C-alpha positions in Angstrom: 166.7 144.0 24.6 164.5 141.2 25.8 161.7 143.6 26.8 161.8 145.0 23.2 161.4 141.5 21.8 158.4 140.8 24.1 156.8 144.1 23.0 157.4 143.3 19.4 155.9 139.8 19.9 152.9 141.3 21.7 152.5 143.9 19.0 152.7 141.3 16.3 150.2 139.1 18.1 147.8 142.0 18.5 148.2 142.8 14.8 147.4 139.2 13.9 144.3 139.3 16.1 143.1 142.4 14.3 143.8 140.9 10.9 142.0 137.7 11.9 139.0 139.8 13.1 138.9 141.7 9.8 139.1 138.5 7.8 136.4 136.8 9.8 134.2 139.9 9.3 134.9 139.9 5.6 134.2 136.2 5.3 130.9 136.7 7.2 129.9 139.6 4.9 130.7 137.6 1.8 128.6 134.6 3.1 125.7 137.0 3.8 125.9 138.3 0.2 126.1 134.8 -1.2 123.2 133.3 0.6 120.9 136.0 1.8 121.3 139.3 -0.1 120.1 140.2 -3.6 121.7 138.1 -6.3 122.0 135.1 -4.0 122.8 131.6 -5.1 119.1 130.5 -4.9 118.2 133.2 -7.4 120.8 131.9 -9.7 119.5 128.4 -9.4 115.9 129.6 -10.1 117.1 131.5 -13.2 118.9 128.4 -14.5 115.7 126.4 -14.0 113.7 129.0 -15.9 116.2 129.0 -18.7 115.8 125.2 -19.1 112.0 125.6 -19.1 112.1 128.3 -21.7 114.5 126.3 -23.9 112.2 123.3 -23.8 109.2 125.5 -24.7 111.2 127.1 -27.6 112.0 123.7 -29.0 108.3 122.7 -28.9 107.3 126.0 -30.6 110.1 125.6 -33.2 108.7 122.2 -34.1 105.2 123.7 -34.4 106.5 126.5 -36.6 108.2 124.0 -38.8 105.0 122.0 -39.2 103.1 125.2 -40.0 105.8 126.3 -42.5 105.5 122.9 -44.3 101.7 123.3 -44.4 102.1 126.8 -45.9 104.5 125.5 -48.6 102.0 122.7 -49.4 99.2 125.2 -49.8 101.3 127.4 -52.0 102.4 124.5 -54.2 99.2 122.9 -55.3 95.5 123.2 -55.6 94.9 119.6 -54.5 95.9 120.4 -51.0 93.6 123.4 -50.9 90.7 121.4 -52.3 91.2 118.6 -49.7 91.3 121.2 -46.9 88.1 122.8 -48.2 86.4 119.5 -48.4 87.5 118.4 -44.9 87.0 121.7 -43.1 84.3 123.5 -45.0 82.3 120.7 -46.6 83.1 121.6 -50.2 81.1 119.7 -52.8 82.4 119.7 -56.4 80.3 120.9 -59.4 79.5 117.5 -60.8 79.4 115.6 -57.5 76.5 114.4 -55.5 76.6 114.6 -51.7 75.1 111.8 -49.7 74.7 112.0 -45.9 74.1 108.8 -44.0 72.6 109.1 -40.6 72.6 106.0 -38.4 69.4 105.3 -36.4 69.7 105.9 -32.7 69.1 102.6 -30.8 67.9 104.4 -27.7 65.0 106.0 -29.5 63.8 102.7 -30.9 63.3 101.0 -27.6 
């Protein structure tokens, strides 16, 4: 009877050693997958950083789009804005207007 209990104890101890070996191997495999293999933690961190960068860029572009949309609405709403833009960017001179251009003398040429 006592020898049977010793065998059972040895058998249980051997089973626990096999189970422990399997669990350690599984743990090692999972750590490998987590830190080294494809889809690792560092890739996840890099993707999160990229997402933050893209969100900031999208906010900046959204503000720019809003400004452009406001300018389009101004251009559609009145001729004064169109005339001002033509004067500033294209040098428009009205029909009954006189254009004067003042050129300052260059001090370096006079000396």
